[in-house]
C-alpha positions as a Markdown table, in Angstrom:
| # | Residue | x | y | z |
|---|---|---|---|---|
| 1 | Met | 244.2 | -89.4 | -136.8 |
| 2 | Asn | 245.6 | -89.0 | -133.3 |
| 3 | Leu | 246.1 | -85.3 | -133.9 |
| 4 | Lys | 242.5 | -84.9 | -135.0 |
| 5 | Lys | 241.3 | -86.9 | -132.0 |
| 6 | Arg | 243.2 | -84.6 | -129.6 |
| 7 | Asp | 241.8 | -81.6 | -131.4 |
| 8 | Phe | 238.3 | -82.9 | -131.0 |
| 9 | Ile | 238.8 | -83.6 | -127.3 |
| 10 | Ser | 240.3 | -80.2 | -126.7 |
| 11 | Lys | 237.2 | -78.7 | -128.4 |
| 12 | Ile | 234.9 | -80.6 | -126.0 |
| 13 | Tyr | 236.9 | -79.4 | -123.0 |
| 14 | Tyr | 236.8 | -75.8 | -124.3 |
| 15 | Thr | 233.0 | -76.0 | -124.9 |
| 16 | Leu | 232.5 | -77.3 | -121.3 |
| 17 | Phe | 234.7 | -74.6 | -119.9 |
| 18 | Ile | 232.7 | -71.8 | -121.7 |
| 19 | Ile | 229.4 | -73.3 | -120.5 |
| 20 | Ile | 230.7 | -73.5 | -116.9 |
| 21 | Ile | 231.6 | -69.8 | -117.1 |
| 22 | Tyr | 228.1 | -69.0 | -118.3 |
| 23 | Arg | 226.5 | -71.0 | -115.6 |
| 24 | Leu | 228.7 | -69.3 | -112.9 |
| 25 | Gly | 227.8 | -65.9 | -114.4 |
| 26 | Tyr | 224.1 | -66.8 | -114.1 |
| 27 | Phe | 224.4 | -66.7 | -110.3 |
| 28 | Ile | 225.7 | -63.1 | -110.2 |
| 29 | Pro | 222.8 | -61.0 | -109.0 |
| 30 | Leu | 221.8 | -57.5 | -110.1 |
| 31 | Pro | 223.3 | -54.9 | -107.8 |
| 32 | Phe | 221.3 | -53.5 | -104.9 |
| 33 | Leu | 218.8 | -56.3 | -105.1 |
| 34 | Asn | 218.9 | -59.0 | -102.4 |
| 35 | Asn | 217.4 | -61.7 | -104.6 |
| 36 | Arg | 218.2 | -64.2 | -107.4 |
| 37 | Val | 217.7 | -61.8 | -110.4 |
| 38 | Ser | 220.8 | -62.5 | -112.5 |
| 39 | Ile | 222.7 | -60.1 | -114.7 |
| 40 | Leu | 222.2 | -62.9 | -117.4 |
| 41 | Ser | 218.4 | -62.9 | -117.0 |
| 42 | Leu | 217.7 | -62.3 | -120.7 |
| 43 | Gly | 220.4 | -64.8 | -121.8 |
| 44 | Ile | 221.0 | -65.2 | -125.5 |
| 45 | Met | 217.4 | -64.5 | -126.5 |
| 46 | Pro | 217.9 | -60.8 | -127.6 |
| 47 | Tyr | 220.7 | -61.9 | -129.8 |
| 48 | Ile | 218.5 | -64.6 | -131.4 |
| 49 | Ser | 215.8 | -62.0 | -132.0 |
| 50 | Ala | 218.4 | -59.7 | -133.5 |
| 51 | Ser | 219.6 | -62.4 | -135.8 |
| 52 | Ile | 216.1 | -63.1 | -136.9 |
| 53 | Leu | 215.5 | -59.4 | -137.7 |
| 54 | Thr | 218.8 | -59.2 | -139.6 |
| 55 | Gln | 217.8 | -62.2 | -141.7 |
| 56 | Leu | 214.4 | -60.6 | -142.5 |
| 57 | Met | 216.1 | -57.3 | -143.4 |
| 58 | Cys | 218.4 | -59.2 | -145.8 |
| 59 | Tyr | 215.4 | -60.8 | -147.5 |
| 60 | Met | 213.2 | -57.7 | -147.6 |
| 61 | Phe | 215.7 | -54.9 | -148.4 |
| 62 | Pro | 218.1 | -55.1 | -151.4 |
| 63 | Phe | 220.7 | -52.9 | -149.5 |
| 64 | Phe | 221.2 | -55.5 | -146.8 |
| 65 | Tyr | 221.0 | -58.3 | -149.3 |
| 66 | Lys | 223.9 | -56.9 | -151.2 |
| 67 | Ile | 225.9 | -56.6 | -148.0 |
| 68 | Gln | 225.1 | -60.2 | -147.2 |
| 69 | Gln | 226.4 | -61.4 | -150.6 |
| 70 | Asp | 229.7 | -59.5 | -150.2 |
| 71 | Gly | 231.7 | -62.6 | -149.0 |
| 72 | Glu | 233.6 | -62.5 | -145.7 |
| 73 | Ile | 233.5 | -58.7 | -145.5 |
| 74 | Gly | 229.7 | -58.7 | -145.9 |
| 75 | Arg | 229.3 | -61.4 | -143.2 |
| 76 | Lys | 231.3 | -59.3 | -140.8 |
| 77 | Lys | 229.1 | -56.2 | -141.5 |
| 78 | Ile | 225.9 | -58.3 | -141.0 |
| 79 | Asn | 227.4 | -59.6 | -137.8 |
| 80 | Asn | 228.1 | -56.1 | -136.5 |
| 81 | Ile | 224.5 | -55.0 | -137.5 |
| 82 | Thr | 223.2 | -58.0 | -135.5 |
| 83 | Lys | 225.3 | -56.9 | -132.4 |
| 84 | Val | 223.9 | -53.4 | -132.6 |
| 85 | Leu | 220.3 | -54.8 | -132.8 |
| 86 | Thr | 221.1 | -57.1 | -129.9 |
| 87 | Ile | 221.9 | -54.1 | -127.7 |
| 88 | Leu | 218.8 | -52.2 | -128.8 |
| 89 | Ile | 216.5 | -55.2 | -128.2 |
| 90 | Ser | 218.1 | -55.7 | -124.7 |
| 91 | Leu | 217.6 | -52.0 | -123.9 |
| 92 | Ile | 213.9 | -52.5 | -124.8 |
| 93 | Gln | 213.3 | -55.9 | -123.1 |
| 94 | Ala | 215.4 | -55.2 | -119.9 |
| 95 | Pro | 213.0 | -52.4 | -118.5 |
| 96 | Val | 210.0 | -54.7 | -119.1 |
| 97 | Tyr | 211.7 | -57.6 | -117.2 |
| 98 | Ile | 212.9 | -55.3 | -114.4 |
| 99 | Asn | 209.4 | -53.7 | -113.9 |
| 100 | Ile | 207.9 | -57.2 | -113.5 |
| 101 | Thr | 210.7 | -58.1 | -111.0 |
| 102 | Leu | 210.6 | -54.9 | -109.0 |
| 103 | Ser | 206.8 | -55.1 | -108.6 |
| 104 | Glu | 207.6 | -57.9 | -106.1 |
| 105 | Phe | 209.8 | -55.6 | -104.1 |
| 106 | Ser | 207.7 | -52.5 | -103.3 |
| 107 | Tyr | 210.1 | -51.3 | -100.6 |
| 108 | Phe | 212.6 | -50.2 | -103.3 |
| 109 | Ile | 210.1 | -47.7 | -104.7 |
| 110 | Asn | 212.1 | -44.7 | -103.4 |
| 111 | Cys | 215.2 | -45.7 | -105.4 |
| 112 | Lys | 213.5 | -47.3 | -108.3 |
| 113 | Asn | 215.1 | -45.0 | -110.9 |
| 114 | Ile | 218.6 | -45.8 | -109.8 |
| 115 | Leu | 217.8 | -49.5 | -109.7 |
| 116 | Met | 216.3 | -49.3 | -113.2 |
| 117 | Ile | 219.3 | -47.6 | -114.8 |
| 118 | Thr | 221.9 | -49.9 | -113.1 |
| 119 | Ser | 219.8 | -53.0 | -113.8 |
| 120 | Ile | 219.4 | -52.1 | -117.5 |
| 121 | Ile | 223.1 | -51.6 | -117.9 |
| 122 | Cys | 224.0 | -54.8 | -116.2 |
| 123 | Ile | 221.4 | -56.9 | -118.0 |
| 124 | Thr | 222.4 | -55.5 | -121.4 |
| 125 | Thr | 226.0 | -56.1 | -120.6 |
| 126 | Gly | 225.2 | -59.6 | -119.5 |
| 127 | Thr | 223.4 | -60.3 | -122.8 |
| 128 | Phe | 226.4 | -59.0 | -124.8 |
| 129 | Phe | 228.7 | -61.2 | -122.7 |
| 130 | Thr | 226.5 | -64.3 | -123.3 |
| 131 | Met | 226.6 | -63.5 | -127.0 |
| 132 | Trp | 230.4 | -63.3 | -126.9 |
| 133 | Leu | 230.5 | -66.7 | -125.1 |
| 134 | Gly | 228.4 | -68.3 | -127.9 |
| 135 | Glu | 230.7 | -66.9 | -130.5 |
| 136 | Lys | 233.7 | -68.4 | -128.7 |
| 137 | Ile | 232.0 | -71.9 | -128.8 |
| 138 | Asn | 231.3 | -71.4 | -132.5 |
| 139 | Ala | 234.9 | -70.5 | -133.2 |
| 140 | Lys | 236.8 | -72.9 | -131.0 |
| 141 | Gly | 234.3 | -75.4 | -129.5 |
| 142 | Ile | 231.9 | -78.0 | -130.7 |
| 143 | Gly | 228.3 | -77.5 | -131.8 |
| 144 | Asn | 226.2 | -74.4 | -132.0 |
| 145 | Gly | 227.2 | -72.0 | -129.2 |
| 146 | Asn | 223.8 | -70.3 | -128.8 |
| 147 | Ser | 222.0 | -73.6 | -128.7 |
| 148 | Leu | 224.4 | -75.1 | -126.1 |
| 149 | Ile | 224.1 | -72.0 | -123.9 |
| 150 | Ile | 220.3 | -72.2 | -123.9 |
| 151 | Met | 220.5 | -76.0 | -123.4 |
| 152 | Ser | 222.7 | -75.6 | -120.3 |
| 153 | Gly | 220.0 | -73.4 | -118.7 |
| 154 | Ile | 217.2 | -75.7 | -119.7 |
| 155 | Leu | 218.9 | -78.8 | -118.4 |
| 156 | Ser | 219.7 | -77.2 | -115.1 |
| 157 | Arg | 216.1 | -76.3 | -114.6 |
| 158 | Phe | 215.0 | -79.7 | -115.8 |
| 159 | Ile | 216.8 | -81.5 | -113.1 |
| 160 | Tyr | 215.1 | -79.6 | -110.3 |
| 161 | Ser | 211.7 | -79.8 | -112.1 |
| 162 | Ile | 211.8 | -83.5 | -112.6 |
| 163 | Ile | 212.8 | -84.1 | -109.0 |
| 164 | Asp | 210.0 | -81.9 | -107.7 |
| 165 | Glu | 207.5 | -83.6 | -110.0 |
| 166 | Ile | 208.6 | -87.1 | -108.8 |
| 167 | Leu | 208.4 | -86.1 | -105.1 |
| 168 | Asn | 204.9 | -84.5 | -105.6 |
| 169 | Arg | 203.5 | -87.5 | -107.5 |
| 170 | Ile | 204.8 | -90.2 | -105.2 |
| 171 | Lys | 202.9 | -88.5 | -102.3 |
| 172 | Asn | 199.7 | -89.9 | -103.8 |
| 173 | Gln | 201.2 | -93.4 | -103.9 |
| 174 | Leu | 199.8 | -95.7 | -106.6 |
| 175 | Leu | 197.7 | -93.0 | -108.4 |
| 176 | Gly | 200.5 | -90.5 | -108.3 |
| 177 | Ile | 203.1 | -93.0 | -109.6 |
| 178 | Thr | 200.7 | -94.0 | -112.4 |
| 179 | Ile | 200.2 | -90.3 | -113.4 |
| 180 | Leu | 204.0 | -89.8 | -113.3 |
| 181 | Leu | 204.7 | -92.8 | -115.6 |
| 182 | Phe | 202.0 | -91.5 | -118.0 |
| 183 | Glu | 203.6 | -88.0 | -118.0 |
| 184 | Leu | 207.0 | -89.5 | -118.7 |
| 185 | Phe | 205.6 | -91.6 | -121.5 |
| 186 | Ile | 203.9 | -88.5 | -123.1 |
| 187 | Trp | 207.1 | -86.5 | -122.6 |
| 188 | Leu | 209.2 | -89.1 | -124.4 |
| 189 | Leu | 206.5 | -89.3 | -127.1 |
| 190 | Ile | 206.7 | -85.6 | -127.6 |
| 191 | Ile | 210.5 | -85.7 | -127.9 |
| 192 | Gly | 210.2 | -88.4 | -130.5 |
| 193 | Ile | 207.7 | -86.4 | -132.5 |
| 194 | Ser | 209.9 | -83.3 | -132.2 |
| 195 | Ile | 212.8 | -85.2 | -133.7 |
| 196 | Ile | 210.6 | -86.3 | -136.6 |
| 197 | Ile | 209.3 | -82.8 | -137.1 |
| 198 | Ile | 212.8 | -81.2 | -137.1 |
| 199 | Asn | 214.2 | -83.8 | -139.5 |
| 200 | Phe | 211.2 | -84.2 | -141.8 |
| 201 | Val | 211.7 | -82.9 | -145.3 |
| 202 | Lys | 209.7 | -82.6 | -148.5 |
| 203 | Lys | 211.5 | -84.3 | -151.3 |
| 204 | Ile | 211.2 | -82.7 | -154.7 |
| 205 | His | 212.4 | -85.2 | -157.2 |
| 206 | Ile | 214.6 | -83.9 | -160.0 |
| 207 | Gln | 216.2 | -85.4 | -163.1 |
| 208 | Tyr | 219.4 | -84.4 | -165.0 |
| 209 | Val | 219.9 | -84.0 | -168.7 |
| 210 | Asn | 223.4 | -84.9 | -169.6 |
| 211 | Lys | 225.1 | -83.9 | -172.8 |
| 212 | Leu | 227.8 | -86.2 | -174.2 |
| 213 | Asn | 229.9 | -85.7 | -177.3 |
| 214 | Asn | 230.0 | -88.5 | -179.8 |
| 215 | Tyr | 233.6 | -88.2 | -181.0 |
| 216 | Ser | 233.1 | -90.5 | -184.0 |
| 217 | Ser | 230.3 | -88.5 | -185.5 |
| 218 | Asn | 230.9 | -85.2 | -183.7 |
| 219 | Leu | 227.2 | -85.0 | -182.9 |
| 220 | Glu | 225.8 | -84.1 | -179.5 |
| 221 | Glu | 223.6 | -86.8 | -178.0 |
| 222 | Val | 221.2 | -85.8 | -175.2 |
| 223 | Tyr | 220.0 | -88.6 | -172.9 |
| 224 | Leu | 218.3 | -88.9 | -169.6 |
| 225 | Arg | 220.2 | -90.3 | -166.7 |
| 226 | Asn | 218.4 | -93.1 | -165.0 |
| 227 | Glu | 219.5 | -91.9 | -161.6 |
| 228 | Met | 216.8 | -89.9 | -159.8 |
| 229 | Lys | 217.7 | -87.3 | -157.1 |
| 230 | Phe | 215.8 | -84.8 | -155.1 |
| 231 | Ile | 215.9 | -81.4 | -153.5 |
| 232 | Pro | 215.1 | -81.6 | -149.7 |
| 233 | Leu | 213.0 | -78.8 | -148.2 |
| 234 | Lys | 212.5 | -78.9 | -144.5 |
| 235 | Val | 208.8 | -78.8 | -143.5 |
| 236 | Val | 209.5 | -76.7 | -140.5 |
| 237 | Tyr | 211.9 | -74.5 | -142.5 |
| 238 | Pro | 212.4 | -71.6 | -140.0 |
| 239 | Gly | 213.0 | -73.9 | -137.1 |
| 240 | Ile | 212.2 | -72.4 | -133.6 |
| 241 | Met | 212.6 | -68.8 | -134.9 |
| 242 | Pro | 208.8 | -68.1 | -135.1 |
| 243 | Ile | 208.3 | -69.3 | -131.5 |
| 244 | Ile | 211.1 | -67.3 | -130.1 |
| 245 | Phe | 210.3 | -64.2 | -132.0 |
| 246 | Ser | 206.6 | -64.4 | -131.1 |
| 247 | Gln | 207.5 | -64.7 | -127.4 |
| 248 | Gly | 209.8 | -61.7 | -127.6 |
| 249 | Ile | 207.1 | -59.6 | -129.2 |
| 250 | Leu | 204.5 | -60.6 | -126.6 |
| 251 | Ile | 206.9 | -60.0 | -123.7 |
| 252 | Thr | 208.1 | -56.7 | -125.0 |
| 253 | Ile | 204.9 | -55.1 | -126.3 |
| 254 | Phe | 201.9 | -56.8 | -124.7 |
| 255 | Lys | 203.1 | -57.8 | -121.2 |
| 256 | Lys | 201.1 | -55.0 | -119.4 |
| 257 | Ile | 197.8 | -55.7 | -121.1 |
| 258 | Asn | 195.7 | -57.6 | -118.5 |
| 259 | Asn | 193.8 | -59.8 | -121.0 |
| 260 | Ile | 197.0 | -61.3 | -122.3 |
| 261 | Asn | 199.2 | -61.1 | -119.2 |
| 262 | Asn | 198.6 | -64.7 | -118.3 |
| 263 | Ile | 200.9 | -66.8 | -120.6 |
| 264 | Tyr | 198.6 | -69.8 | -120.0 |
| 265 | Gly | 195.4 | -67.9 | -120.8 |
| 266 | Ile | 193.2 | -68.1 | -124.0 |
| 267 | Trp | 194.0 | -64.6 | -125.3 |
| 268 | Tyr | 197.7 | -64.9 | -124.9 |
| 269 | Asn | 197.8 | -68.3 | -126.6 |
| 270 | Leu | 195.5 | -67.1 | -129.4 |
| 271 | Leu | 197.7 | -64.1 | -130.2 |
| 272 | Tyr | 200.8 | -66.3 | -129.7 |
| 273 | Ser | 199.4 | -68.8 | -132.4 |
| 274 | Ile | 198.6 | -66.0 | -134.8 |
| 275 | Leu | 202.1 | -64.5 | -134.5 |
| 276 | Ile | 203.7 | -67.9 | -135.1 |
| 277 | Ile | 201.7 | -68.4 | -138.2 |
| 278 | Ile | 202.4 | -65.0 | -139.6 |
| 279 | Ile | 206.2 | -65.1 | -138.8 |
| 280 | Thr | 206.4 | -68.7 | -140.2 |
| 281 | Phe | 204.8 | -67.4 | -143.4 |
| 282 | Phe | 207.2 | -64.5 | -143.9 |
| 283 | Ser | 210.3 | -66.5 | -142.8 |
| 284 | Thr | 209.5 | -69.5 | -145.1 |
| 285 | Phe | 208.8 | -67.4 | -148.2 |
| 286 | Phe | 211.8 | -65.1 | -147.6 |
| 287 | Ser | 214.2 | -68.0 | -146.8 |
| 288 | Ile | 213.4 | -70.1 | -149.9 |
| 289 | Pro | 214.4 | -68.2 | -153.1 |
| 290 | Val | 212.0 | -70.1 | -155.5 |
| 291 | Lys | 212.9 | -67.9 | -158.5 |
| 292 | Lys | 216.6 | -68.5 | -158.0 |
| 293 | Ile | 216.2 | -72.2 | -157.5 |
| 294 | Ser | 214.1 | -72.6 | -160.7 |
| 295 | Asp | 216.7 | -70.5 | -162.7 |
| 296 | Asp | 219.6 | -72.5 | -161.3 |
| 297 | Leu | 217.9 | -75.8 | -162.3 |
| 298 | Lys | 217.3 | -74.6 | -165.8 |
| 299 | Ile | 220.9 | -73.3 | -166.2 |
| 300 | Asn | 222.4 | -76.6 | -165.0 |
| 301 | Gly | 220.2 | -78.8 | -167.1 |
| 302 | Val | 218.0 | -80.1 | -164.3 |
| 303 | Tyr | 214.3 | -80.4 | -164.4 |
| 304 | Ile | 211.4 | -81.7 | -162.3 |
| 305 | Pro | 209.5 | -84.6 | -164.0 |
| 306 | Asn | 206.3 | -83.5 | -165.7 |
| 307 | Ile | 207.1 | -79.8 | -165.0 |
| 308 | Lys | 208.3 | -77.4 | -167.7 |
| 309 | Pro | 211.5 | -75.5 | -166.9 |
| 310 | Gly | 211.2 | -71.7 | -166.2 |
| 311 | Lys | 207.9 | -70.2 | -165.1 |
| 312 | Asp | 206.2 | -73.5 | -164.5 |
| 313 | Thr | 209.0 | -74.7 | -162.3 |
| 314 | Cys | 208.9 | -71.4 | -160.3 |
| 315 | Phe | 205.1 | -71.7 | -159.9 |
| 316 | Phe | 205.5 | -75.4 | -158.8 |
| 317 | Phe | 208.0 | -74.4 | -156.1 |
| 318 | Lys | 205.8 | -71.6 | -154.8 |
| 319 | Lys | 203.0 | -74.2 | -154.5 |
| 320 | Ile | 205.3 | -76.5 | -152.6 |
| 321 | Val | 206.5 | -73.7 | -150.3 |
| 322 | Ser | 202.9 | -72.8 | -149.5 |
| 323 | Gln | 202.2 | -76.4 | -148.5 |
| 324 | Ile | 205.4 | -76.4 | -146.3 |
| 325 | Tyr | 204.4 | -73.2 | -144.7 |
| 326 | Phe | 200.9 | -74.4 | -143.9 |
| 327 | Val | 202.0 | -77.7 | -142.4 |
| 328 | Gly | 205.1 | -76.2 | -140.7 |
| 329 | Ser | 203.1 | -73.4 | -139.0 |
| 330 | Leu | 200.5 | -75.8 | -137.7 |
| 331 | Leu | 203.2 | -78.1 | -136.2 |
| 332 | Leu | 204.9 | -75.1 | -134.6 |
| 333 | Val | 201.7 | -73.9 | -133.1 |
| 334 | Ile | 200.9 | -77.3 | -131.6 |
| 335 | Ile | 204.4 | -77.5 | -130.1 |
| 336 | Ala | 204.2 | -74.0 | -128.7 |
| 337 | Leu | 200.8 | -74.6 | -127.1 |
| 338 | Leu | 201.7 | -77.9 | -125.4 |
| 339 | Pro | 202.8 | -76.4 | -122.1 |
| 340 | Ser | 199.5 | -74.5 | -121.7 |
| 341 | Ile | 197.6 | -77.7 | -122.6 |
| 342 | Phe | 199.6 | -79.5 | -120.0 |
| 343 | Ile | 198.8 | -76.9 | -117.4 |
| 344 | Ser | 195.1 | -77.0 | -118.2 |
| 345 | Leu | 195.1 | -80.7 | -117.6 |
| 346 | Gly | 196.5 | -80.2 | -114.1 |
| 347 | Gly | 200.2 | -80.5 | -114.7 |
| 348 | Asp | 202.9 | -78.6 | -112.7 |
| 349 | Lys | 203.9 | -75.2 | -114.1 |
| 350 | Asn | 207.6 | -75.8 | -113.8 |
| 351 | Phe | 207.5 | -79.2 | -115.4 |
| 352 | Ser | 205.2 | -77.9 | -118.2 |
| 353 | Phe | 208.0 | -75.9 | -119.9 |
| 354 | Phe | 209.6 | -79.3 | -120.9 |
| 355 | Phe | 206.5 | -80.5 | -122.7 |
| 356 | Gly | 206.8 | -78.2 | -125.6 |
| 357 | Gly | 207.5 | -74.6 | -126.8 |
| 358 | Thr | 211.0 | -73.5 | -127.3 |
| 359 | Thr | 212.3 | -75.7 | -124.6 |
| 360 | Ile | 211.7 | -79.1 | -126.3 |
| 361 | Ile | 212.7 | -77.9 | -129.8 |
| 362 | Ile | 215.9 | -76.3 | -128.5 |
| 363 | Met | 216.8 | -79.4 | -126.6 |
| 364 | Val | 216.1 | -81.8 | -129.5 |
| 365 | Gly | 217.7 | -79.5 | -132.1 |
| 366 | Gly | 220.8 | -78.9 | -129.9 |
| 367 | Leu | 221.3 | -82.6 | -129.2 |
| 368 | Leu | 220.9 | -83.5 | -132.9 |
| 369 | Asp | 223.4 | -80.8 | -133.8 |
| 370 | Ile | 225.9 | -82.2 | -131.3 |
| 371 | Lys | 225.3 | -85.7 | -132.8 |
| 372 | Tyr | 225.9 | -84.5 | -136.3 |
| 373 | Thr | 229.1 | -82.7 | -135.3 |
| 374 | Ile | 230.5 | -85.7 | -133.5 |
| 375 | Asn | 229.7 | -88.0 | -136.4 |
| 376 | Ser | 231.5 | -85.7 | -138.8 |
| 377 | Tyr | 234.6 | -85.9 | -136.6 |
| 378 | Ile | 234.4 | -89.7 | -136.3 |
| 379 | Leu | 234.0 | -90.1 | -140.0 |
């Protein structure tokens, strides 16, 4: 037990060490720019987008699916494909990000090409380095490396945002303090709802058919076990993936279009919502193999009460998945639009990021993941 405890503590220290390295790297600026544009500006997001693309490829194309099913060797091949896609996505997103940044520094126009090339190389390298740090946490640390890296950046911004919000509100004395308390109440309420959404599952009750041998008569007796169990399916099955992927598409492809350039505008949020719904649809249906589940239940002598095994069970699962997709996509859209709603009601832009979107889901999901990991070590 003492050895396990020491191992657990060493994992915590190692995780903190990696996060400190990442936070220090975040303060390294791009060369030739006298500002705070970091070489880690894109962070881990291109890797997450690449992971999402890899998953979709495995579901859509038999070639990649076979690779995925090839044990440890297949997992390494998929991981290498994800890394290549990470570099490609970084090379696409980096110029967009740099163009937005350089637009604020018009006096660099004469050497813009040199700045563009060096900045793309540095940002892409920074993304790959961030991905490597996340893998180190997964291998030797505690919790999900990618989530913890993102959380470290979120929490650092949250401290400054909450301090600024408090200082701004207390200037208006009683009215400002009342609004601040109301904001904090709503924020805690959103966190609680997010926890419920992440953990909420649709329980599909199943029943077993056991076969026992009667040794005296050598006859097989089939009986129903009184114990009822269930298959849990998460309502928000793809997690934050549709939100992150939608943001990546909008930033990469549509950033220069004036009508959707404002991330708090109607057109941006309308397109944002449509993308989330579409991506949730594909990710949910590709992620839940209803045919395989129904076949496995039939082979193992398991059935759903009042549903015939085989085709009827498969059709039943498709119906359930459709319900999950519909509810899950609506919940994700609501969460994604909360920052814009907060801004429209007069809230601070910096503080709005913590009222929804990827920020709140990543924070809640990451903290829950840490909780489950710690509980597993304690038990």
